[in-house]
N, C-alpha and C positions, 0 to 999 in steps of 0.2 A: 278713635280710627284704629283699625286694625290692619296689619300687613301680613299677607299670606303668601309665602313663596313656595310653590308648589315643587320647584327644582331644589330646594335645600335638602330635602331628606334624600333625593338621589345623588346630590354631590357628596353628602357625608357617607353615603353606602360606596361610592366610587372610591373615596378616600380610604375607608376601611379596606376596600379590595387592594389598594395599592399598599397599604401596610402588610396585608397577609403576603401579597407577592414579594414584597421587600424581604419579610422574614423567611420566606421559602428559598429565596435567592441567597440569603446568608447561610441558611442551612446547607445548601448546595455547595457553596463555597468552602464552608468548614469541612464538609464531607470530603470534597476533593484534596483538601490540604491534609487531611488525616490520610487518604489514599496515596498521596505523593510521599509521605513519610513512611511508607511500607506497612500500613494498617491493612486489615481485611477489608474485602468489599462489603458495602452497606447499601441497603435498600434505597432507591431514589437516585442512584448515581449509575453512569454507564459503564459497561465492561466489556472486553473484547477478549475472545480466547481465539488461539491460533489451533487448528486441528492437527493431529498427528500427520494427515496426509500432506498438508501444507509445509509442516516442518520436514517431511520425508522429502517432498519435491525440492525444497531450499537445499537440503543436504546433498540430493542428487546434481543439482546445478552446480554447487560448490566442487563436487568431485569432477564433473565434466569440465569445469573451468581449470581444475588443477592438470587434468589429463591433457587438456588443450595446451596448457603453458608448456608442459614436458614435451610434447610432440614439436611445438613451434621451436623450442630451444634446440632440439635434437637436428631439425631441419636447418636453423642458422648454422649450427656447428658444421653440419655436412656441407652446406654451401660455402662457408669460410674454409673449409680444408679442399674445397674442388671436387667433393664426392657427389654433389647434388648432380642429377642428370634428370630432365624432363622428358617424359615419354608423351609425345604429341598426340599419338594415336589416344592413348588413355584419357587425355585432357579433352580432345574432341568429344569422345563418347561420353565423358562427364558432363559437357557443356550440352549436348544434344538430350541426354537424358534429364537434366534439370529443365530444358525448354519443354519437353513432353510432359513433364510433372506439374510444372507450374505454369507454364505458358510463356509466350514471348513478352508479354506485359508483366513486369514483376509487381505492379500495384494489384493486379487480379488475385483473388484468393485461389 
C-alpha cells in the first residue's frame, strides 16, 4: 500500500519560505543594530534625510521663538513697572483685521 500526500511538498516549501523569512529578519535586525552603533547605512535598511530647507525652517522657528520670548519679557517688565499702556484703537483695528483675514470662525482656513 502506498500513501501519497499531495500537500507534503507544499508544506515543506512553505517551511523553507519561513526559514528564508526568518533569515532575512535576522539580517535586518543585525543591520539595524550596526546602524545604531554608528555604522554607515547598508542596503536593505531604511534611511531618513532631513533637507536643508527643513533644517532652515527649524532654525527660523527657533529664532522666532527666542525673539518672542524677549518681547514678552520686555512687555512683562513694562507692565510690572507701570509703563504698559494699551491703545484701545490699535487693539480694535487689529481684531477687525484678524476677522477680515481669517473670518469670524477660527476653524475655517
